[in-house]
TIDOTI-130204 format. One record per atom (N, C-alpha, C): y, x, z. Coordinates in steps of 0.2 Angstrom, whole numbers, plus 2048, in hexadecimal, padded with zeros to 3 digits. Atoms other than C-alpha are relative to their C-alpha. Layout:
TIDOTI-130204
YXZ/...
//
This chain:
TIDOTI-130204
7FB803801/8008017FF/805804800/7FB7FA801/80C80D7F9/8087FD802/7F98037FD/81C8027FA/8017FF805/7FE8027F8/81B7FD80C/801806803/8017FA7FB/81780F811/8068047FE/7FA7FE803/826815805/8057FD803/7FA8047FB/83280880F/7FF804807/8007FD7FA/82B80E81F/801806802/7FF7FA7FE/82E82181D/8078007FF/7F8800803/84181D816/8027FE807/7FC8037FB/843812827/800806806/8027FA7FA/83A822830/807806800/7FC7F9803/846830828/8067FD801/7F98027FE/85682482B/802800806/7FE8007F8/85582683E/7FD7FB803/8028057FD/84881A841/7FF801808/8028007F9/844816854/7FA802801/8057FF7FF/83681D85D/7FC7FA801/8048057FD/826812860/7FD802805/8048007F9/81D80D86E/7F98027FE/8067FD800/80C815870/7FC7FB801/805805801/7FC80B86B/7FA803806/8047FD7FD/7ED80C877/7F97FA800/807806800/7DA803876/7FB803801/8087FD7FC/7CE809883/7FB7FA800/805806801/7BF803882/7FE7FB808/8018057FA/7BB7F388F/7F9802804/8078007FC/7AD7F489B/8007FA804/8028067FB/7A57E48A4/801802808/8017FD7F8/7A57E48B7/7F8802801/8077FF800/7937E68B5/8008077FD/8017F8802/7977F78AC/7FD8007F8/805800807/7907F189A/8078007FB/7FB7FC805/7997FB88D/8007FA7FA/801805805/7A17EF880/8048027FA/7FB7FF806/7AD7FA875/7FE8077FF/8027FA803/7AB80A86D/8068067FF/7F77FC801/7BA81886E/8008027FA/7FF7FE807/7B481D85D/8037FC7FB/7FC805805/7BB80D856/8067FD803/7FA8017FC/7CA80D861/8057FD7FC/7FB801805/7D9806859/8048067FE/7FC7FC802/7E3813850/8077FF7FD/7FA804802/7F180684C/807804803/7F97FD7FD/80380F84D/8067FC7FC/7FB804803/81380384B/8048057FB/7FB7FC802/81F80A83D/806800805/7FA7FE7FB/82D813845/8077FA7FB/7FC805803/83C806841/806801805/7FA8017FB/84F804846/8007FB803/7FE8077FE/8557F6850/8007FC7FC/800805805/8567E4848/8047FA805/7FD8057FE/8637D784B/8017FA7FC/800807804/85F7C5844/8067FC803/7FB8037FD/86F7BB848/8007F87FE/7FD806800/8737A9849/7FC7FB7FC/807803803/8627A1845/7FE7FB805/8038047FC/85879384C/7F9805802/8067FB7FE/84A79B856/7FB7FC803/8068057FE/83A79385B/7FD807805/8027FB7F9/83579F86C/7F88017FE/805800802/82379A868/7FD7FD807/8038037F9/82079387B/8027F8801/7FE8067FE/827782877/80A8007FF/7F88007FE/83B788879/8038017F7/7FD7FF807/846786869/809801801/7F77FE801/85978F867/8027FF7FB/7FB803805/86778A85C/8048077FF/7FB7FA802/872798854/7FE806805/8027F97FC/8687A785E/7FF8047FC/8017FC803/8667B785A/7F9804803/8067FB7FE/8567C385C/8018077FF/7FE7FA803/8577D585E/7F9803803/8067FA801/8487E185A/802807801/7FF7F97FE/8487F2864/7FA804800/8067FC7FE/83C7FF866/7F87FD7FE/806804804/82F7F485B/7FE7FA806/8028067FC/8307E7869/8077FB801/7F88057FF/83B7D686D/804802806/7FB7FD7FB/8497DE875/8047FA804/7FD8087FC/8527CC879/8017FB7FA/7FE807803/8557BA872/8067FE803/7FA8027FC/8667B3875/8047FF7FB/7FB800805/8767AF86E/805805801/7FA7F9801/8847BD868/7FB805803/8057FA7FD/8777CB86D/8038057FC/7FE7F8803/87F7DD86B/7F98037FE/8067FD802/8747E9862/8038077FF/7FE7FA802/8747FB860/8048017F8/7FC7FF806/881803853/7FA8017F9/803802806/871805847/7FB7FC7FE/803804802/86A7F7847/8017FD7FA/7FF803804/8657ED838/8027F9802/7FE8077FF/86F7DC838/7FE7FB7FA/800806806/8687CC82E/8037FB804/7FC8067FF/8727BD82D/7FA7FB801/804806801/8677AE833/8027F97FE/7FE808802/8727A0830/7FC7FC7FB/805801804/86779282A/7FB800801/8067FE801/85979A82D/7FB800807/8058037FB/84A798839/7FC807802/8067F97FF/8417A7844/7FC7FD805/8068017FC/8307A584B/7FD807803/8057F87FE/8237B3854/7FC7FF7F9/805800806/8187B8845/7F97FD801/8078067FF/8097AC842/7F9804801/8087FD7FE/7F77B0848/7FB7FB7FD/808803802/7E77AB840/7FB802804/8067FD7FD/7D97AB84B/7FA8007FE/806800803/7CD7A783F/7FF8017F8/7FD7FD807/7CD7B282E/7F98047FE/8067FA801/7C07BB825/8028047FA/7FE7FB804/7CC7C581A/7FE807801/8047FB800/7C57D5817/7FA800801/809800801/7B37D181A/7FE7FB7FB/801804807/7B37C480B/8078017FD/7FA800805/7C27CB801/8027FF7FB/7FF803808/7C97C77F1/7FF8097FC/802806804/7C47C97E4/7F97FF803/8068017FD/7B57C07EA/7FA8027FC/8077FE805/7A47C87E4/7FB802805/8037FE7F9/7957CB7ED/7FF808803/8007F87FE/7977DE7EE/806800806/7FB8017FB/7A77D87FA/7FC7FA805/8038067FA/79B7CA804/7FE804805/8017FB7FA/79B7D3814/8017FD808/7FD8047FD/79E7C581F/7FB7FE805/8068037FD/78D7BE825/7FB8057FF/8057FB7FF/77F7CA82C/7FA7FB800/8068087FF/7727BB827/7F98067FF/8087FC7FE/7617C682D/7FE7FF805/8058027F8/75D7BF83F/8087F9800/7F98057FF/7687AF845/803803807/7FB7FE7FB/76E7BA854/8028087FC/7FD7FB803/7787CA84C/806803806/7FA7FE7FB/7847CD85C/8018097FF/7FF7F9801/7817E0857/8058017FB/7FB7FE806/78D7DF847/8067FE803/7F88007FE/79F7E2849/8037FE7F9/7FB802805/7AB7D983C/8058067FE/7FC7FA803/7B67E883C/7FD8057FA/8047FB804/7A77F2833/7FF7FD7FA/800803806/7A87E7825/8097FF7FC/7FA7FF805/7BC7E6822/8038057FD/7FD7FC806/7C47EC811/808800803/7F98017FE/7D67EF817/8037FF7F8/7FD800809/7D97EF802/8017FA800/7FF807801/7D77DC803/8077FE7FE/7F8801803/7E67D57FA/8027FA804/7FD8067FC/7E57C5806/803804805/7FC7FF7FB/7EC7CF813/8078007FE/7FA800803/7FC7D1808/8027FA800/7FE808801/7FD7BF804/8017FD806/8018047FA/7F97BA815/807803804/7FB7FE7FF/8087C481B/8077FF7FE/7FA804804/8137BC80E/8017FA804/8008087FC/80F7AC818/800801809/7FE7FE7F9/8177B5829/7F8802804/8067FF7FD/8047B882F/801809802/7FF7FB7FE/8077C883B/7F9803802/8068017FD/7F67C7844/7FA7FD7FF/806805802/7E47C1840/7FA804804/8067FF7FE/7D37C1847/7FB8007FA/804801806/7C77C583A/7F7801805/8058037FD/7B57BD83F/7F98007FB/806802804/7A37BE837/7FF7F97FF/802807802/79D7AF82E/7FC7FC806/8038077FA/7947A0837/7F97FD7FE/808802803/7827A182F/7FC800805/8047FF7FA/77C7A8841/8027FE805/7FC8047F9/77B7A1852/804805802/7F87F97FE/7857B3856/7FF8057FB/7FE7FC806/78D7B9848/801808801/7FF7FB7FE/7937C9851/807800801/7FA7FF7FC/7A37D0857/8067FF7FC/7FA800805/7B47CC850/804803804/7FB7FB7FF/7C47D684F/8087FD7FF/7FA803801/7D77D2851/8048077FE/7FC7FC805/7E37DB845/8067FF800/7F9801802/7F47DF842/8008007F9/801802809/7F77DA82F/8068057FE/7FD7FA802/7FE7EB82C/7FD8027F9/8037FC805/7FB7F581C/7FD807803/8037FC7FD/7EE80381F/7F98027FC/8067FE805/7DF80C818/7FA7FF805/8078017FB/7D280A828/8037FA803/8018057FC/7CE7FB831/803800807/7FB7FE7FB/7D3805841/8087FF800/7F9800800/7E580783C/8017F8801/7FF8067FE/7E57F583D/7FF7FC806/8048037F9/7DC7F084E/8077FE804/7FD8017FB/7E87E8859/7FF803806/8017FD7FB/7EA7F3868/8007FC808/8028037FA/7E17EE877/7FE7F9801/803807800/7DA7DD870/7F9801801/8078037FF/7CA7D7876/7FC7FF7FA/805804805/7BC7D486B/7FF7FB801/801805800/7B77C4865/7FA8007FF/807801802/7A47BE864/8017F97FD/800805804/7A17B2857/7F97FD7FF/806804801/7947A385A/7FF7FB7FD/802805806/78F79584E/7FB7FC802/807803800/786786852/8017FA7FC/801805806/781776847/7FE8037FB/8037FF806/77D777835/7FE8077FE/8017FB804/77E786830/7FB806803/8077F97FE/77279383B/7F97FB7FF/806805802/765783839/7FD8017F8/7FF7FF806/768784826/7FF8067FD/8017F9804/768796822/7F8802804/8077FD7FD/75879B82E/7FB7FA801/804803801/74F78B82C/7F97FF7FE/8057FD804/743792820/7FF805801/8017F97FD/7437A3828/7FE801806/8028017F9/73C79E838/8047FF805/7FB8047FB/749795841/806804802/8008077FF/753790847/7FE7FA7FB/801805805/74E78083E/8037F8803/7FD8077FD/758772849/805803804/7FA7FE7FA/766771855/7FD802807/8037FC7F9/75A773864/7FE806800/8037F9802/75278285C/808805800/7FB7FD802/76678785B/800804808/7FF8007FB/76978486D/7FA806804/8067FB7FD/75778D873/8018077FE/7FE7F9801/75D79D86A/805802803/7FB7FD7FE/76D79D870/7FF802809/8027FF7F8/76479C883/7FE807801/8077FB801/7567A987F/8058077FF/7FE7F9800/7637B687A/805801805/7FC7FF7F9/76F7B288A/7FD802805/8048007FB/7607B4894/7FE80A800/8017F9801/75C7C688C/807805803/7F97FD7FE/76F7CA88D/801800808/7FF8007F9/76F7C68A0/7FB805802/8057FB7FF/7607D18A2/8018067FE/7FD7FB803/7687E0898/806801804/7F97FE7FA/7797DF8A4/7FD802806/8047FF7FD/76D7DE8B1/7FE809802/8027FA800/7647ED8AE/8058057FE/7FB7FB800/7737F78A8/804802805/7FD7FF7F8/77C7F68B9/7FB802803/8077FE7FA/76B7FD8C0/8028077FF/8017F8801/76880F8C2/7FB8047FA/8047FD807/75C8108B3/8037FB7FA/7FF805806/7668068A5/7FC8017FB/8017FF807/75C80C896/8028007FA/7FD7FF806/75F80C885/8067FB7FE/7FA805801/76F80587F/7FD7FB7FA/803805806/76B7F5874/8087FD7FF/7F9800805/77C7F1869/8007F8801/801809800/7767DD868/7FF7FD808/7FE8027FB/7757DB879/806802804/7F87FD7FE/7847E587E/8047FB7FF/7FB804800/78E7DA876/8007F9803/8008067FE/7877C987C/801801808/7FF7FF7F8/7887D188F/8088017FF/7FA7FD7FE/79A7D688C/8037F87FF/7FD805800/79D7C4886/7FF7FA807/8018037FB/7957BE895/805802807/7FB7FC7FA/79F7C98A1/8097FD7FD/7F7802800/7B17C2899/8028047FB/7FA7FB804/7B57D3890/7FF7FD7F8/7FF801807/7B07CD87E/8017F6801/7FE8087FF/7B97BA87B/7FA7FD7FC/807804803/7AB7AD874/8057FB7FC/7FE805804/7B27A3864/7FA7FD7FF/804805803/7A679585F/8017FD7FA/801804806/7A478E84D/7FD7F9802/8058067FF/7A077C852/8057FA7FE/7FB806804/7A576B849/8007F8806/8028067FE/79D75D854/802800807/7FE8017F9/7A4756865/7F9803804/8077FF7FC/79275586B/7FE807803/8017F9800/78E768867/804805804/7FB7FB7FB/79E76F86F/7FF7FD807/8018027F9/79976587F/7F9805801/8057FD7FE/78876E87E/801808802/7FE7FA800/79077E87C/802802805/7FD7FE7F9/79B77C88B/7FB7FF806/8037FF7FC/78B778895/7FB805801/8057FA800/78278888F/804804801/7FD7FA7FE/790792894/8007FF808/8018007F9/79078A8A5/7F8802803/8077FF7FD/77C78C8A6/800809800/7FF7F8801/7817A08A1/806804804/7FB7FF7FB/7917A18AA/8048057FB/7FB7FD803/79C7A689C/8037FA7FD/7FB805801/7AB7A0895/8028007F8/7FF801809/7AF798883/807802800/7F8801800/7BF79D87E/8047FC7FA/7FF805806/7C079386D/7FC7FD7FD/804802804/7B8787864/8038017F7/7FD7FE805/7BC78A852/7FD7F97FA/7FF806807/7BC77C843/8017FA803/7FE8067FB/7B976D850/8027FB7FF/7FD806803/7BC75F846/7FE7FA804/8008067FC/7B5754853/80380280A/7FE7FD7F9/7BF75E862/8047F9802/7FD8067FE/7C974E863/7FD7FC807/8058067FC/7BB74486B/7FF805808/8017FD7F9/7BA75187A/808805802/7FC7FD7FF/7CB75787A/803802808/7FD8017F8/7CF75388D/7FA807804/8047FA7FC/7BF75E892/8038077FD/7FE7F8801/7C576D887/805802803/7FB7FF7FC/7D576B890/7FF803807/7FF7FE7F8/7CF76B8A1/7FC806800/8037FA801/7C277989D/8048067FD/7FD7FA802/7D0784895/7FD8037FA/8047FF806/7C8784884/8058017FB/7FB802805/7D3785875/7FB7FF7FB/801802808/7D077D864/8038037FA/7FD7FE807/7D2787855/7FE7FB7FB/803806804/7D2779848/8048027F8/7FD801806/7D7775837/8057F8800/7FA807801/7E5769833/7FD7F87FC/804804803/7DA75E827/7F98007FC/8077FF806/7CA765821/7FB7FC803/8068047FD/7BC758823/7FD7FE7FB/806805804/7AC75081B/7FD8047FA/8017FD806/7A875E810/7F8802804/8067FE7FC/79675F81C/7FF7FA804/8018067FA/78F751827/802803806/7FD7FE7FB/79475B836/8097FF801/7F9800800/7A675B830/8027F87FD/7FF806802/7A574882C/8067FC804/7FD8047FA/7AF74183C/806803800/7F87FE7FF/7C074A83A/8057FC7FF/7FA803802/7D074383B/805804800/7FB7FB800/7E174A838/804800805/7FC8017F9/7E7746849/7FE805805/8047FB7FC/7D9753850/806805806/7FE7FB7FC/7E6761854/8057FD804/7FA8037FA/7F375485D/7FB7FF804/8038037FB/7E674D867/7FE806805/8037F97FC/7DF75F86C/806801804/7F97FD7FC/7F1764871/8017FB804/7FC8047FB/7F875587B/7FA7FF806/8018017FC/7EA755885/800805806/7FE7FD7FB/7EC75C898/7FD8097FF/8047F9801/7E9770896/7FF8017FA/8017FF805/7E876E884/8038067FC/7FD7F9802/7E877E879/7FD7FF7F8/801801807/7E8779866/8028067FB/7FE7FB804/7E9786859/7FE7FD7F9/7FF801808/7EC785845/7FC8067FE/8027FA802/7DF79083E/7FF7FF7F8/801800808/7DA79482A/7FA8007FF/8077FD803/7C979C827/7FF7FC7F8/7FE7FF808/7D179E816/8048047FE/7FB7FC803/7D77AA80B/8077FC7FD/7F8804801/7E579C805/8027FE806/7FD8027FA/7E7793815/804804803/7FD7FB7FB/7EC7A381F/8088027FD/7F97FE804/7FC7A3811/8047FC802/7FD8087FF/802792817/8007FE806/8018037FA/7FD791828/8057FA803/7FB8047FF/80E78982C/7FF7F97FD/801808806/80A77A81E/7FC7FD804/8058047FF/7FB776827/8017FE807/7FF8057FB/802774836/8057FB802/7FC807802/81176A82F/7FC7F9800/8058057FF/80175F82A/7FF7FB806/8028027FB/7FC75D83B/8077FA803/7FB8037FD/80E759841/8027F97FC/800809805/80F74A833/7FA7FB801/8058057FF/7FE743835/8017FD809/7FF8027FA/803742849/8057FD800/7F9805800/81473A845/7FD7FA7FE/800804803/80C72E83C/7FA7FA805/8038027FA/80072B84C/8057FD804/7FD8027F9/80E728858/801807801/8007F97FD/80D73B85C/8068047FE/7FB7FC803/81E74385A/7FF807804/8017F97FE/81C75785A/8068047FF/7FB7FB801/82B762859/8008067FE/8027FA803/82D77184F/7FE807807/8007FA7FB/82F77C860/7FA7FE805/8088017FD/81E774866/7FC8027FB/806800806/814775856/800808800/8007F9801/818788854/7FB803805/8047FF7FD/80D78B863/7F88007FE/808801801/7FD78785B/8008077F9/8037FB805/80079584E/804808804/7FC7FA7FC/8087A285C/7FD801806/8027FF7F7/8067A186F/7F97FD801/8068027FE/7F679686F/7FA8067FB/8047FB804/7EE7A2860/800807805/8007FA7FD/7F37B186A/7FD801808/8048037F8/7EC7A987B/7F88017FE/8067FF800/7DC7A7873/7FD8077FD/8007F9802/7DC7B986C/800805805/8007FA7FA/7DE7C287E/8078047FE/7FB7FA800/7EF7C9877/8067FD802/7FB8017FF/7FC7BE87D/805802804/7FB7FB7FB/8047CA88A/8038047FA/7FC7FC805/8097D3878/8037FD7FB/7FC803806/80D7C786C/7FE7F9801/8008087FE/80D7B3869/8077FC800/7F88027FD/8207B1870/8058067FD/7FA7FC801/8317B786D/802801807/7FE7FD7FA/8317BE87E/801807800/7FE7FB800/83A7CC884/7FA805802/8077FD7FF/82D7DB883/7FA8007FC/805801805/8217D5877/8018027FA/8017FD806/81C7DD868/8047FB7FB/7FB803806/82B7DB859/7FC7FC7FB/802804805/8217CF84F/8027F97FF/7FB805801/82C7C2847/8007FF7F8/800803807/82F7B8837/8067FC800/7F9804801/8407B1830/7FF7FD7FA/801806806/83D7A2826/8067FD7FD/7F7802804/84B79B818/8007F9805/7FC8057FE/84B78B822/7F97FD806/8058037FB/83E77F82E/7FA8047FE/8057FF803/82E78882C/7FB7FA7FF/806805801/82477782D/8037FB7FB/7FF805808/82A77181A/7FD8047FC/8037FE807/82277380A/8058057FD/7FA7FB802/83277E807/801806803/8007FA7FD/82F78A813/7FD8047FD/8037F9804/82E79D80E/802804806/7FE7FB7FC/82D7AB81A/8058067FB/7FA7FB804/83C7B7814/7FE807801/7FF7FA7FE/83A7C581F/7FA800807/8048007FA/82B7CA82C/803808802/8007F97FC/82B7D9839/7FA7FF804/8067FF7FC/81C7E0841/802806806/7FF7FB7FB/81F7E9850/8098047FF/7FA7FF801/8317E984C/8028037F9/7FF7FC806/82E7F183B/8017FB7FA/7FF805805/8337E882B/7FC8017FA/8067FE803/8257E7823/7FE7FA7F9/800806806/8277D7816/8087FD7FE/7FB802802/8377D380C/7FE7FC7F9/802804806/8357C5800/8048037F9/7FC7FE805/8457CC7F7/7FF8067FC/8017F9801/83F7DE7F6/7F98007FF/8077FF802/8307E37ED/7FD804805/8037FC7FF/82F7F37F6/7FE800807/8028047FA/82C7EA806/7FB7FA7FF/805805803/81D7DF7FE/7FB805800/8067FD7FF/80D7E7801/7FB7FF7FB/805801804/8027EB7F5/7F8804800/8067FC7FF/7F07F17F7/7FF8057FB/8027FC804/7E97FF7EF/7FC7FE7FA/805802807/7DD7F47E4/8037FD7FD/7FA803805/7EC7EB7DD/8038047FE/7FC7FC803/7F67F97D8/7FD8017F8/802801806/7F67F87C5/7FE7FC7FE/802806801/7F07E87C4/8067FA7FF/7FA803802/7FC7DB7BC/8027FC807/7FE8067FA/7FB7CF7CC/804803806/7FD7FD7FB/8027DD7D6/8088007FF/7FA800801/8127DA7CD/8067FD804/7FA8047FC/81A7CE7D9/7FF803809/7FF7FF7F9/8167D87E8/7FC7FD806/8038047FB/80A7CC7EF/8037FB804/7FC8067FE/8177C07F4/7FD7FA7FE/803808800/8127AE7F4/8057FB801/
//
């Protein structure tokens, strides 16, 4: 992505500020279970950048607050301040935000960019390790292709962070990884510093369809028996690893034990309300926490339970009916999950196209809710793409809201982001100006796209 790197070098040479250091220490559970490896630690380093002051814009903080005619100051890669008539250093870049809106960077908690990259080809099909029902030993990051042009397209839609997950063919698909959406040669150069791993699990039709003729599971009861057997083995492994003779390291059981300890966050592909309830019962049996259900077209049926147990719903705005377990979806799903006491609703994509328009997906939810008599303001809806998403990835202390001290992940929109006319004009990641819709030098082009006609527009959508 030479254009972006050239721009970054120019900024650094012109007196850019020092950046904050990153760290990604491997996590260890209370029992001593090793859940990370320093060999795969984040090597992400924010691009050096001068201070930036955006003035006189409508600002959605990301936590339900909305400010009019407000300024946002980025400095040393962080949110320095948000408010009226802010002072800025003499070397700050100043951008007039009159008539425009500012939000935190969008976060997609369910993406397969890099593991199912463009162009779609069998040579690039690296998201589903369909060799056994439980492949907890695989890590999505070991399949991520950083040159996927989809990353640049997502950036043009305001996406600054995203979780890359394995697919949903298996009962346990493996570890997910949270990335900063930056130009990079290696996946470790994209890894979000300090973000916990995710564990992808799947219930319902997919595992029994894939393995029904390959030794099972062939039924939903077989699915649940498979989870229970895997968790029994993981509990035994965890007990032995905490003893005097831990024995040989097992990558599969290590990941499962890490999820049971809470060091790895559990994300479950699940559509039907009854199956989500069963997975919550499973979590009680084995004393682990479900962080989020993904897709969950029937989440509205158990919204109160999800809220009471602190489980997020990472959901589509209106996908439904494409298979039997997706049949009973409603367009008010997200709004109902959101309004329950303790509700944590998230708009996700699971799509290399949808990730480019997460703001419009959220707008569809607002419209459907309005027709049902549920009025949702922009300052509230933005939480589905920022604060709640960051919470589900375990990175809310670092990003997700425009709170002083957090990462300078910011989007400047040409107007209200919840309209069909909305465009991300500028994007900053850790205070670095990584996308400018009017400047081709700040529109990342992957190495794969260099020399191809489609790269002429710099990835902007």
